[in-house]
C-alpha positions, 0 to 999 in steps of 0.5 A, a space after each residue: 517194738 512199739 509198732 508190734 505192740 500197737 499192731 497186736 493190740 489193734 488186732 486183739 481188741 476187735 477179735 475179743 469183741 467179736 468173740 463176746 458177741 458170738 452166739 453160744 454153742 447150741 446143744 446137739 439134738 438127738 432124734 429118736 426113731 421108731 425103727 431098729 437099725 438092723 443093717 449096722 449103718 447110720 440112720 438118717 433122720 429128718 423132720 417132715 417137710 411140707 410138700 414131700 411126696 410119700 414113697 412106699 418102699 417094697 418089703 422084699 427081703 434081701 438075699 445073697 448072690 449065689 457063689 459061682 463055681 470055680 473053674 479049673 481053667 481060668 481065662 479060656 473061652 467056653 
């Protein structure tokens, strides 16, 4: 019983010392973006990095793929 108390205290003291020295939790920063999220997804934002290459994205609007007509005879070769 005495050995168990000695082992617990031996483990607890360093754990408390490490907890006291741990850095405080930083607040989560929220970055504001000058765009509107029309896709409903999650925008990925990052600070500019030196040496980055600027990319010009096309402004082509997206369109749905036209639906294929359903055939009555499935699995037959045309």
